[in-house]
Steps between C-alpha positions, in 0.01 A plus 500: 500500500487439872209327664349457842515767768820636358335599176227679690735701718716607206229571250586841351139602450379416846354796690375323809704458826767239419786420734824305464451154646715565808317824584134410434243545778391189692203428265718501187756267660258206518612160374479447123190356338696205363859390437539844337350824624190644334498841329374787713169568339341740740532721306683684229305809412628569146445141396157497665384813311611357168336169575167665594517711184569183295198331661270794428608520140455121462146526647408781264637320191335171603167677559503670168599177313228307679235763414616489139466118508151529653376732222681321219401145588214518752274773366590707800363244747771417761292215642571297183873493585419234767364279207185403694362175352163330468625190680490679841298809412483818694326575836145639525618838606763513226245401235260770629779752452530393134811273525479187289723215382693552173659156466401138542730379774633811673829581668628534858471877512119462484507299825702755706287787375189303609651457846567871530121556491436234768792500736349283769308266274154621615352543152518273195870522414556137595268389220730671243835359616670184377648418843354703781750458786803509274391822336380669814828421669654762269290781645781760530467702176118449473469627862703811420294569189167427661583698813617796299178483287287499819693804639433682177125421522466234230265204539723294268874527431540702179708277269731780416569558869601136535738526206638833622581343834691220328687749283587715797633213709702379206647846450588506878686168457687644203597804706627264773722316253626830363587605856696177562700537182573869569647443846729238351600720206359250245313574178149596596379408154532132599189546715312509173580131463228437753258779408497414129513124534232285345370399841460859620338629181265208461398529866418865467305457182266246658461633858697208653669504839844391383659840423375672820605192704849533358497871589399419855781242514752767389387744767498225766852397407625859525341524848683180587830633366441822691422291811182694574253264661211744523529560121541134422190397702217662304673428167540127597138473611372652176734280292397175671137593446577567136696183424517252781811320376712792613447354850820308421691832519311614809567168667873539434501850649319365808753216549802730451358752747420228753864386469613856565673532165290787375597826673189720448578868541170629638391222738733383776305254714553135407145384561356805335708428188394136495131593543505765230676277244251220574203738447484485117468121503248513786284748308509286188409187694220687687353617172523148357320367805218755455463400133490126583230556761298746298503301179519156671796394284840361583778744396726206413250337258494822297870470422497148358525621141642238254835589352570785741830352629775270370854401562733812508565625144330196343185677372714796390724278298212305344313815407794677345611187314146440370451857376838501325447152345162596353620839381246678721715814537210715628522298826860384465666840528320609817558154655870502413546853638307415818705182556828692442397765752402243753824299461720806519325625813533160669868470407563854618334430834691180549837639396476803722301365795779568751514865397132565478284687760258278685210668313618337172580172669142483628373521142686186382219259600253695288731489198542126541123463516478683168748249354259222603192631329332252268382490139179686590712815527761433233267399217352854488779752458289768672476273801870421532618857433258652752590250775875517434521882493625485855827363354547829318451691824748278683743533214495878533538477878794264447696731271705674770624155619535318166717659226422241243424635152219249461279667763455838331487332163203276578324788681537715195369213289180506698427859404590441134274193476218667693488803277535291182223258580272760639538714192421194288197390694360839605583709192563290194212249547274672752120438477211657672396306805113493479232251562385548138831374369568223753452232228786647300747459792383183668254330269149387597360155582466253215150408387385146595576228241139476390488868402496574127828608350606695193638350182820634353416788265704455186319785329422747780248768404320753716380857520598728790343830597566722799142589594554788736804645320565864561769740378580595858527270803508655846687346794367498855836624634644847442793598726874536534563140389336551160823419317519141635142426600317222315144377542248272332168598349233238403406523135235310300617315187266334249634171375349331194572135416553473123604136501270198469566362849385610843745666729484383859595708805729423791845355567532179306712357216508735196338785700429828325602846636393852419833678482617853447835669432558851622730751327618850570393675177663828587810394313548474130534129537250386778688347794367174646404534867294205621296197409195370697243230445181355651350162434170479320240481776206389287424274209498652153327287229587551130380833369410624844633808681561530876621786717817428693636725771873563506713746695683776312822628652506875527840666535641850498249778429542743211629231265354316204470117514394227257341164598465202275230243597500145368447140609777252587528120518807289555593363161373764256605775740352852456217493246596835347836362400316278252279783372493862631124493470492263794583789727407861577734791552399817688674812608422710805644748740533471875391794713 
């Protein structure tokens, strides 16, 4: 397959005005972008229509999958997808709106959602960020979400609007990749290597900025390849305000333009070109200056995180080798795939550098920066895959210039691994994210050493009774997502201590849990669905009864379920496995 301007002029599906090289108008006869001419991207109507359709379909599918995830795992509350934590809490206005933490530590998505409700730092957002200037520097997506919410009349950004914006931008990036592959007559399915990768899917599940930043990078690169400065300018500004390290690419574009090696199609004046390509960096630095003055904090001190950088490829090698050596395949496979994609992208850029458009050459410093990331990124597979997703994008952009079989192979591997691991974590072992169950996922603080502890129960005996048992349990939600929606309902369970020792509450050695197992009893042989447990929260002396609150999982309405309550302690295990009378079994319907 031919590449460069020749492939664009001879593309059989092109419907735009293409001319043989010797007969092109003056604008089309500009010097090439690099040692080889760039494809003519402005524009091919048939390919553009298909790419837009692909983006719209991707947005719809992503939106539906995300809504299903919200109802299945988050009780229908999209705010929980940010994993807000107790460590940083939520703002006063968010708390007043009913938003609350559902984890102990939290996750980055919580921080950017908080910023979307306080774009200039005039309220209390700073008190709920781990690093104020560093987080506020990435104002791009929060500003879009917060601005859109304001235009729609909301006092706070609706969480679902924030997620929808992320999903929409990601779908637009996917459409851009599809367009690029179409005009080069490559398999458009390869664009799924980025859309379905671990980094993209994990980012979208948690409201992170990585996937939309990748999408903005795709669109910016297409603007560069099309040599349209007025399209590049807003995309570059938004990208640098979303992830500041893309300034490495913008700086390269500025240098190449200043050296008159980048023949922009829509701006002819030299100084105008130089000024416009310098504008994204100037806006980013201006915003950083405002943040430093407003919060009285150095922007450089905020980036002195330990383990953030290392020698090129060193942290990558140590992490991959460590995961493989310890048999930690949950993290090894994503790390290996990410390393392979990064290496193939770097080799492809180096091997074809003399044939590449300047747009791709300008991205090389960013890729080398990715190769120099430290153990802080590589030790968490979600961190490395999210940061390195740009290598998938560059791999796809490289395909017209690099015919190696390795490039499409490792891109396809990203999709395969992303779907496999997401299915495993989101479907096979998914749990409800709720404050009431946080101890199941993350544990709770240990009791002090002087606190009383339980003895090992060699002959566990108890009596369990569901106090407020009812033949029918009604859910709060009733809507189109009934088939996948799950929610928790507090229930009171009477626990009687039939042993001769006192049971102590709290997280300590030999702790005791109130546990239940949930079954779908609509089948002839009940099908196991879930297991949940809460720690005893009060002391129970021998022969005494106490009421413990646990949270019953309610699933699909119109079906019959069975729940088995019992106690559990490490060592003896579930008490009803020693004697069925140490438990209580109840059947109910969900309506």
